[in-house]
GUVO-570553 format. One record per atom (N, C-alpha, C): x, y, z; residue in one letter. Coordinates in steps of 0.02 Angstrom, whole numbers, padded with zeros to 5 digits, always signed. Example, Ala and Ser with C-alpha at 12.3 -4.5 7.8 and 13.67 -1.06 7.14 Angstrom:
+00660-00284+00390A
+00615-00225+00390A
+00660-00165+00390A
+00642-00112+00354S
+00684-00053+00357S
+00645+00002+00394S
This chain:
-00104-01152+00214M
-00167-01128+00243M
-00148-01030+00234M
-00194-00991+00225K
-00198-00932+00207K
-00142-00891+00283K
-00178-00928+00325F
-00173-00893+00391F
-00096-00905+00424F
-00071-00958+00371N
+00001-00988+00404N
+00047-00920+00395N
+00015-00866+00340R
+00067-00817+00334R
+00060-00781+00390R
+00023-00792+00424F
+00036-00734+00512F
+00090-00751+00552F
+00107-00820+00521L
+00185-00850+00561L
+00237-00836+00529L
+00234-00785+00541S
+00313-00739+00514S
+00333-00672+00554S
+00400-00681+00568I
+00408-00625+00622I
+00385-00547+00590I
+00394-00506+00550P
+00387-00451+00521P
+00315-00424+00520P
+00254-00506+00514V
+00179-00501+00516V
+00158-00483+00590V
+00202-00531+00629L
+00196-00514+00698L
+00213-00457+00747L
+00265-00432+00703A
+00298-00360+00720A
+00256-00297+00706A
+00201-00294+00657V
+00160-00249+00650V
+00105-00258+00686V
+00069-00321+00698L
+00024-00311+00736L
+00054-00301+00804L
+00106-00304+00847L
+00135-00300+00908L
+00136-00233+00909L
+00151-00189+00850A
+00161-00126+00840A
+00111-00092+00846A
+00052-00103+00811V
-00024-00088+00798V
-00057-00101+00859V
-00041-00129+00916G
-00075-00152+00975G
-00036-00106+01045G
+00044-00087+01033S
+00082-00056+01047S
+00067+00020+01050S
+00055+00051+00982I
+00041+00132+00987I
-00025+00129+01005I
-00075+00095+00984Y
-00141+00102+00997Y
-00148+00117+01098Y
-00111+00080+01122Y
-00121+00074+01192Y
-00065+00135+01222Y
-00036+00137+01182V
+00014+00214+01218V
-00028+00272+01196V
-00056+00284+01150T
-00084+00333+01123T
-00162+00348+01166T
-00198+00290+01176I
-00268+00309+01199I
-00240+00297+01287I
-00205+00261+01316F
-00216+00251+01402F
-00175+00292+01430F
-00121+00303+01382I
-00091+00340+01420I
-00083+00421+01410I
-00070+00445+01336F
-00067+00497+01303F
-00117+00549+01308F
-00159+00512+01271L
-00241+00537+01290L
-00276+00540+01354L
-00262+00487+01402E
-00280+00496+01456E
-00246+00548+01501E
-00183+00570+01500D
-00155+00606+01542D
-00177+00683+01508D
-00192+00701+01442W
-00205+00756+01391W
-00284+00788+01414W
-00332+00737+01390L
-00403+00750+01409L
-00440+00707+01453L
-00413+00635+01471G
-00457+00590+01528G
-00499+00569+01476G
-00499+00501+01480L
-00541+00466+01450L
-00634+00501+01463L
-00630+00498+01526Q
-00706+00496+01560Q
-00736+00562+01515Q
-00700+00618+01502S
-00735+00683+01488S
-00746+00656+01398S
-00789+00704+01381S
-00827+00711+01319S
-00782+00707+01238S
-00723+00768+01263A
-00678+00763+01205A
-00628+00694+01217A
-00603+00686+01265G
-00571+00604+01262G
-00586+00553+01244G
-00658+00551+01250S
-00709+00489+01233S
-00710+00488+01149S
-00731+00572+01134L
-00743+00567+01054L
-00678+00559+01023L
-00614+00569+01059N
-00557+00551+01012N
-00516+00490+01022N
-00537+00457+01083A
-00538+00390+01088A
-00568+00344+01049A
-00628+00362+01032L
-00678+00324+00984L
-00662+00353+00907L
-00639+00384+00887I
-00606+00401+00804I
-00544+00370+00800I
-00496+00376+00856F
-00427+00328+00829F
-00434+00263+00850F
-00487+00243+00885T
-00504+00143+00893T
-00534+00142+00824T
-00583+00178+00779F
-00592+00157+00735F
-00546+00161+00667F
-00507+00202+00692L
-00451+00211+00639L
-00388+00140+00651L
-00370+00141+00696A
-00361+00069+00710A
-00389+00019+00687A
-00466-00002+00693F
-00496-00055+00675F
-00498-00055+00601F
-00490+00000+00565L
-00489-00012+00490L
-00412-00026+00480L
-00355-00005+00502C
-00286-00022+00504C
-00285-00089+00493C
-00311-00130+00541L
-00321-00210+00568L
-00360-00238+00502L
-00423-00223+00481V
-00465-00248+00415V
-00415-00223+00366V
-00390-00179+00352S
-00348-00171+00280S
-00285-00236+00287S
-00250-00238+00339F
-00206-00286+00353F
-00223-00345+00346F
-00267-00378+00369F
-00286-00441+00358F
-00334-00438+00301F
-00345-00405+00262A
-00375-00407+00188A
-00293-00399+00134A
-00252-00400+00142C
-00176-00377+00124C
-00145-00455+00147C
-00147-00475+00187V
-00107-00540+00208V
-00140-00606+00181V
-00217-00588+00182L
-00264-00655+00165L
-00284-00656+00097L
-00287-00584+00060T
-00311-00601-00007T
-00242-00623-00055T
-00269-00676-00092D
-00217-00705-00129D
-00200-00652-00187D
-00155-00621-00191P
-00139-00564-00276P
-00145-00591-00329P
-00165-00654-00359G
-00193-00685-00399G
-00133-00704-00455G
-00136-00763-00482G
-00081-00809-00509G
-00108-00806-00564G
-00074-00826-00634V
-00093-00848-00690V
-00148-00896-00698V
-00165-00894-00733P
-00227-00949-00764P
-00198-01003-00792P
-00212-01079-00772S
-00167-01126-00782S
-00193-01136-00893S
-00252-01121-00891S
-00277-01108-00961S
-00269-01059-00999S
-00204-01012-00978Y
-00188-00943-01034Y
-00153-00967-01078Y
-00164-00951-01125V
-00136-00941-01176V
-00136-00867-01225V
-00091-00840-01232P
-00082-00793-01281P
-00106-00775-01347P
-00143-00733-01352D
-00189-00732-01438D
-00116-00709-01485D
-00104-00768-01531V
-00049-00770-01563V
-00036-00708-01606V
-00104-00692-01629E
-00076-00631-01675E
-00054-00563-01631E
-00097-00540-01593D
-00073-00498-01540D
+00011-00510-01528D
+00006-00583-01501H
+00081-00592-01464H
+00149-00562-01542H
+00121-00572-01587A
+00176-00565-01631A
+00188-00478-01650A
+00126-00454-01668I
+00124-00357-01657I
+00167-00348-01584I
+00149-00376-01547L
+00186-00337-01496L
+00273-00344-01481L
+00283-00437-01512D
+00344-00434-01510D
+00388-00395-01559D
+00364-00385-01616Q
+00383-00333-01654Q
+00389-00251-01643Q
+00349-00236-01623Q
+00358-00173-01578Q
+00340-00150-01500Q
+00407-00173-01463P
+00404-00174-01399P
+00402-00088-01374P
+00441-00051-01413I
+00451+00004-01389I
+00378+00037-01376I
+00362+00038-01451K
+00300+00087-01465K
+00244+00060-01401K
+00233+00003-01406T
+00169-00030-01378T
+00184-00018-01290T
+00243-00024-01304G
+00261-00024-01200G
+00234-00079-01186G
+00205-00124-01204I
+00197-00195-01191I
+00215-00271-01216I
+00253-00309-01177Q
+00270-00379-01204Q
+00243-00431-01156Q
+00216-00475-01212R
+00208-00535-01170R
+00255-00588-01182R
+00280-00615-01111K
+00333-00668-01086K
+00315-00722-01088K
+00377-00766-01090H
+00352-00834-01057H
+00424-00850-00996H
+00367-00864-00942C
+00407-00884-00876C
+00455-00950-00873C
+00507-00933-00892D
+00552-00992-00882D
+00532-01052-00815D
+00541-01017-00755K
+00535-01034-00711K
+00475-01061-00681K
+00411-01040-00703C
+00345-01053-00698C
+00334-01099-00775C
+00351-01096-00816S
+00360-01128-00873S
+00274-01115-00906S
+00257-01038-00900V
+00175-01014-00925V
+00196-00963-00963V
+00159-00932-01014Y
+00160-00863-01038Y
+00142-00817-00964Y
+00177-00764-00973K
+00148-00711-00917K
+00098-00650-00956K
+00030-00657-00953P
+00001-00584-00972P
+00041-00528-00957P
+00001-00477-01000P
+00054-00405-00970P
+00055-00389-00892P
+00085-00348-00879R
+00091-00324-00807R
+00109-00383-00754R
+00126-00448-00767T
+00134-00501-00746T
+00214-00506-00729T
+00234-00523-00667H
+00301-00540-00658H
+00311-00594-00603H
+00364-00627-00617H
+00377-00694-00581H
+00393-00664-00513H
+00383-00690-00450C
+00402-00665-00378C
+00453-00736-00354C
+00508-00718-00345R
+00569-00749-00307R
+00537-00775-00236R
+00519-00742-00189S
+00491-00766-00139S
+00437-00801-00143S
+00374-00805-00168C
+00307-00828-00199C
+00322-00888-00239C
+00377-00887-00268R
+00377-00932-00314R
+00348-00931-00380R
+00298-00908-00383R
+00253-00884-00440R
+00245-00833-00462R
+00216-00829-00547C
+00189-00757-00568C
+00141-00737-00547C
+00151-00673-00524I
+00082-00629-00490I
+00060-00575-00546I
-00027-00578-00560L
-00036-00523-00600L
-00061-00474-00580L
-00013-00432-00620R
-00009-00356-00582R
+00035-00327-00536R
+00078-00363-00542M
+00132-00380-00479M
+00145-00306-00460M
+00157-00279-00419D
+00181-00214-00387D
+00261-00224-00348D
+00255-00282-00283H
+00300-00300-00245H
+00302-00360-00195H
+00346-00377-00186H
+00324-00426-00140H
+00351-00385-00056H
+00298-00381-00018C
+00303-00355+00042C
+00307-00409+00103C
+00370-00387+00120V
+00375-00455+00192V
+00343-00430+00260V
+00314-00385+00266W
+00275-00358+00321W
+00206-00382+00303W
+00185-00389+00265I
+00113-00423+00261I
+00124-00514+00226I
+00199-00518+00228N
+00211-00600+00199N
+00178-00628+00131N
+00185-00584+00099N
+00130-00597+00041N
+00140-00551-00017N
+00121-00565-00084C
+00148-00513-00135C
+00089-00456-00150C
+00104-00384-00181V
+00043-00354-00171V
+00051-00363-00266V
-00009-00376-00278G
-00024-00396-00338G
-00100-00359-00371G
-00135-00392-00400L
-00202-00388-00441L
-00248-00376-00397L
-00254-00419-00336R
-00328-00433-00313R
-00305-00400-00215R
-00248-00380-00218N
-00249-00370-00136N
-00220-00281-00159N
-00205-00257-00203Y
-00152-00204-00205Y
-00209-00142-00174Y
-00281-00130-00180K
-00328-00096-00166K
-00310-00107-00107K
-00311-00157-00061A
-00307-00151-00012A
-00244-00131+00037A
-00213-00148+00004F
-00129-00118+00017F
-00131-00033+00022F
-00155-00015-00018F
-00165+00057-00038F
-00217+00095+00021F
-00263+00046+00028V
-00311+00097+00078V
-00276+00071+00159V
-00227+00016+00146L
-00209+00007+00219L
-00157+00056+00243L
-00102+00083+00172V
-00048+00138+00206V
-00094+00204+00190V
-00157+00213+00189A
-00188+00268+00191A
-00199+00276+00267A
-00243+00235+00274Y
-00260+00212+00343Y
-00194+00229+00401Y
-00151+00185+00399T
-00105+00205+00443T
-00076+00266+00449T
-00068+00295+00392T
-00037+00363+00380T
-00083+00437+00438T
-00141+00381+00426M
-00194+00428+00457M
-00185+00430+00529M
-00186+00379+00549A
-00191+00343+00629A
-00127+00370+00638A
-00075+00369+00617S
+00014+00400+00639S
-00010+00468+00651S
-00005+00520+00605I
-00047+00569+00605I
-00078+00607+00669I
-00143+00561+00670Y
-00182+00570+00749Y
-00134+00549+00800Y
-00115+00504+00794S
-00067+00486+00875S
-00024+00538+00890S
+00002+00563+00820S
+00065+00613+00846S
+00043+00679+00851S
-00024+00696+00839V
-00059+00759+00885V
-00070+00752+00938V
-00090+00706+00953I
-00113+00687+01031I
-00051+00689+01069I
-00002+00647+01053I
+00055+00654+01101I
+00097+00717+01088I
+00101+00750+01043I
+00136+00815+01048I
+00074+00871+01089I
+00021+00868+01095S
-00012+00902+01125S
-00017+00884+01210S
-00015+00827+01212C
+00007+00807+01273C
+00066+00833+01327C
+00115+00827+01276A
+00187+00835+01291A
+00184+00930+01314A
+00141+00961+01251V
+00146+01047+01265V
+00081+01061+01339V
+00043+01019+01334Q
+00040+01049+01368Q
+00020+01017+01466Q
+00069+00976+01463K
+00079+00949+01535K
+00135+00989+01549K
+00139+01015+01643E
+00160+01053+01654E
+00219+01005+01700E
+00284+01008+01708W
+00331+00971+01724W
+00377+01042+01778W
+00377+00996+01834N
+00388+01025+01903N
+00474+01017+01880N
+00490+01088+01878P
+00586+01110+01863P
+00611+01102+01939P
+00573+01076+01995L
+00598+01057+02050L
+00619+00987+02064L
+00584+00944+02016K
+00600+00853+02017K
+00617+00847+01942K
+00644+00888+01919A
+00688+00872+01848A
+00699+00802+01855A
+00756+00792+01892H
+00779+00707+01909H
+00723+00667+01893H
+00674+00687+01925E
+00638+00627+01950E
+00592+00608+01880E
+00572+00691+01828T
+00518+00690+01780T
+00579+00651+01732T
+00641+00637+01740L
+00694+00632+01670L
+00662+00564+01623L
+00643+00502+01661P
+00620+00447+01625P
+00566+00472+01590P
+00516+00506+01645L
+00456+00528+01580L
+00459+00564+01534L
+00511+00621+01528K
+00519+00650+01487K
+00536+00625+01416K
+00575+00568+01434L
+00609+00534+01407L
+00576+00495+01339L
+00518+00453+01392F
+00499+00424+01353F
+00426+00476+01310F
+00423+00516+01323Y
+00374+00566+01289Y
+00435+00593+01221Y
+00494+00603+01234I
+00523+00602+01162I
+00536+00549+01119I
+00531+00487+01157L
+00536+00426+01114L
+00471+00421+01092L
+00425+00404+01121S
+00353+00392+01107S
+00358+00431+01016S
+00378+00516+01023G
+00350+00552+00999G
+00397+00559+00915G
+00451+00544+00923L
+00511+00528+00879L
+00503+00452+00838L
+00462+00412+00885V
+00443+00357+00829V
+00378+00360+00819V
+00325+00401+00828V
+00267+00397+00799V
+00264+00449+00721V
+00307+00503+00744V
+00321+00561+00700V
+00353+00532+00648V
+00410+00482+00653G
+00432+00458+00606G
+00406+00411+00553G
+00364+00366+00593L
+00320+00329+00566L
+00276+00356+00532L
+00253+00400+00532G
+00193+00446+00502G
+00222+00478+00427G
+00303+00498+00452M
+00329+00535+00388M
+00343+00466+00340M
+00357+00420+00359I
+00389+00340+00302I
+00316+00326+00281I
+00265+00327+00311L
+00212+00300+00299L
+00167+00357+00235L
+00167+00418+00244G
+00161+00476+00217G
+00192+00451+00158G
+00245+00477+00159T
+00299+00464+00091T
+00258+00395+00041T
+00244+00351+00074L
+00227+00264+00043L
+00164+00308+00013L
+00141+00338+00060F
+00059+00349+00021F
+00077+00383-00042F
+00090+00446-00033C
+00111+00501-00079C
+00149+00465-00152C
+00194+00416-00119W
+00221+00379-00192W
+00163+00339-00246W
+00132+00309-00190H
+00077+00256-00212H
+00017+00298-00257H
+00011+00348-00226V
-00039+00401-00256V
-00039+00427-00313V
+00026+00435-00343Y
+00079+00439-00399Y
+00085+00382-00456Y
+00070+00318-00397L
+00083+00265-00452L
+00002+00246-00490L
-00023+00268-00419V
-00126+00247-00453V
-00146+00312-00508V
-00114+00376-00499V
-00159+00422-00535V
-00109+00413-00595V
-00054+00371-00624H
-00034+00367-00670H
-00038+00281-00679H
-00098+00239-00665N
-00098+00172-00680N
-00036+00113-00686N
+00005+00154-00638M
+00095+00106-00644M
+00094+00064-00567M
+00122+00021-00588T
+00148-00023-00523T
+00233-00008-00502T
+00231-00009-00467T
+00310-00006-00447T
+00356-00028-00481T
+00347-00084-00517I
+00404-00121-00561I
+00396-00092-00630I
+00345-00075-00644E
+00322-00033-00712E
+00357+00025-00698E
+00359+00071-00656Y
+00386+00124-00651Y
+00466+00120-00665Y
+00486+00091-00650Y
+00575+00071-00659Y
+00566+00054-00732Y
+00526-00007-00763E
+00539-00016-00826E
+00514+00046-00867E
+00485+00083-00840A
+00447+00146-00888A
+00536+00183-00889A
+00582+00203-00847I
+00625+00243-00849I
+00668+00213-00910I
+00674+00151-00925R
+00719+00113-00962R
+00684+00114-01021R
+00620+00105-01010A
+00574+00118-01079A
+00586+00190-01141A
+00589+00235-01083A
+00589+00318-01103A
+00667+00319-01149A
+00699+00313-01101W
+00782+00296-01133W
+00788+00288-01189W
+00776+00220-01196L
+00777+00173-01275L
+00729+00213-01314L
+00651+00226-01295A
+00633+00260-01352A
+00667+00322-01376A
+00682+00366-01323K
+00726+00415-01348K
+00790+00405-01386K
+00818+00366-01357K
+00868+00362-01398K
+00853+00318-01469K
+00781+00296-01486S
+00787+00294-01567S
+00746+00341-01594S
+00719+00395-01561G
+00697+00454-01577G
+00621+00445-01557G
+00592+00406-01541Q
+00538+00404-01526Q
+00523+00421-01457Q
+00450+00445-01435S
+00416+00461-01366S
+00388+00399-01325S
+00384+00407-01266Y
+00363+00347-01230Y
+00306+00378-01199Y
+00255+00337-01200H
+00193+00347-01145H
+00177+00285-01109H
+00173+00272-01031H
+00143+00224-01012H
+00097+00190-01053H
+00082+00145-01086P
+00024+00097-01117P
-00051+00111-01067P
-00035+00109-01001F
-00096+00073-00960F
-00131+00143-00916F
-00097+00212-00951D
-00132+00275-00922D
-00177+00308-00962D
-00209+00307-00944V
-00299+00293-00987V
-00325+00373-00945V
-00278+00412-00902G
-00308+00474-00902G
-00339+00458-00799G
-00301+00519-00776A
-00306+00503-00705A
-00358+00467-00673A
-00426+00495-00679Y
-00482+00488-00654Y
-00502+00417-00667Y
-00492+00385-00730K
-00510+00330-00739K
-00465+00285-00731K
-00396+00308-00718N
-00333+00259-00660N
-00344+00253-00610N
-00393+00292-00574L
-00405+00299-00496L
-00471+00231-00490L
-00513+00233-00565T
-00592+00203-00558T
-00565+00124-00559T
-00524+00111-00597L
-00477+00057-00620L
-00449+00017-00557L
-00413+00038-00507V
-00405+00020-00453V
-00443+00036-00381V
-00466+00078-00377L
-00517+00095-00314L
-00601+00084-00321L
-00612+00067-00379G
-00682+00060-00402G
-00710+00117-00428G
-00763+00096-00458P
-00827+00155-00484P
-00864+00202-00442P
-00854+00166-00393N
-00908+00191-00319N
-00860+00243-00289N
-00861+00313-00296M
-00812+00334-00245M
-00826+00325-00154M
-00900+00301-00169L
-00898+00305-00081L
-00855+00227-00038L
-00832+00181-00094K
-00813+00126-00084K
-00748+00124-00103K
-00716+00193-00121W
-00644+00186-00119W
-00599+00154-00064W
-00619+00194-00028L
-00572+00169+00055L
-00607+00109+00075L
-00647+00067+00061C
-00660-00014+00086C
-00621-00052+00032C
-00570-00074+00079P
-00518-00121+00046P
-00555-00198+00026P
-00612-00216+00046T
-00621-00269+00037T
-00697-00262-00035T
-00698-00185-00044A
-00729-00185-00105A
-00704-00178-00165A
-00698-00251-00191V
-00661-00270-00264V
-00692-00294-00310V
-00767-00287-00312S
-00807-00318-00370S
-00778-00314-00423S
-00754-00241-00440H
-00739-00225-00509H
-00683-00238-00535H
-00643-00266-00486I
-00564-00314-00523I
-00572-00368-00564I
-00558-00355-00603K
-00569-00408-00678K
-00523-00464-00671K
-00497-00502-00748D
-00460-00564-00751D
-00385-00557-00730D
-00367-00492-00744G
-00304-00455-00751G
-00254-00492-00786G
-00291-00534-00852I
-00269-00549-00888I
-00265-00485-00962I
-00302-00434-00988T
-00306-00389-01020T
-00333-00320-00968T
-00317-00278-00999F
-00285-00195-00963F
-00311-00166-01029F
-00341-00093-01013P
-00380-00035-01060P
-00308-00003-01070P
-00298+00007-01125T
-00233+00049-01127T
-00248+00109-01161T
-00193+00147-01173A
-00215+00228-01198A
-00242+00211-01275A
-00196+00180-01321R
-00198+00145-01376R
-00293+00139-01390R
-00330+00108-01336D
-00374+00098-01354D
-00427+00153-01347D
-00417+00193-01319S
-00478+00241-01287S
-00449+00312-01350S
-00380+00294-01389S
-00382+00342-01428S
-00424+00340-01510S
């Protein structure tokens, strides 16, 4: 069952971290800074609670959504397969046969050793969601990183603002030392988390804009080197323009870009538009 994916230490650690950061941010730092009974405090608590809710919805979508496997009926087109095998560097696309699964792999499909099957448009296997990030849950993963980045930044602002405005009694330095250490530790953890998530978010923005997966990025480095070595130029075959790339991943409706469950635009994962198609 899909819910068995929650029976994982990393997944439970994520849920514990989300709950801990939420509690500390709202009931300790925000309460101490503005007070939850004030209008400003209530507004900030409402906004942060909404962000935390979106993080959890996105996280559950990542964990529970099947990333997409190769259909048992899939057979590559014989004519296209022959052309691609003859010109792998020029096209940048290769259809392969998976020896482990004993199936043909469509373009952008890779075998996951953790899931023990081939995943359509595989980006990577993520231990934090105990699932592969692939065709059908990549948008949820992208949105999850975006929301957790925003929530971490918001929490950092609240913690720092609380620490700055707090009046520390110099005469009771020995008594306030544990509290100061708690403030410093909390700030370091949340700010550090925000920096890590922010970096990850920027990385995936780059990938989405170029319509690449993490695996394809490293494959492209080798493909570009081989193309240069043979006197050719390499262009990622699935890069069809920044805006078109965004719509292929996030959907055509901008109002639904940040909705992790709005994935009706996702196709079968067998064929993808290429730069050659639009030229």
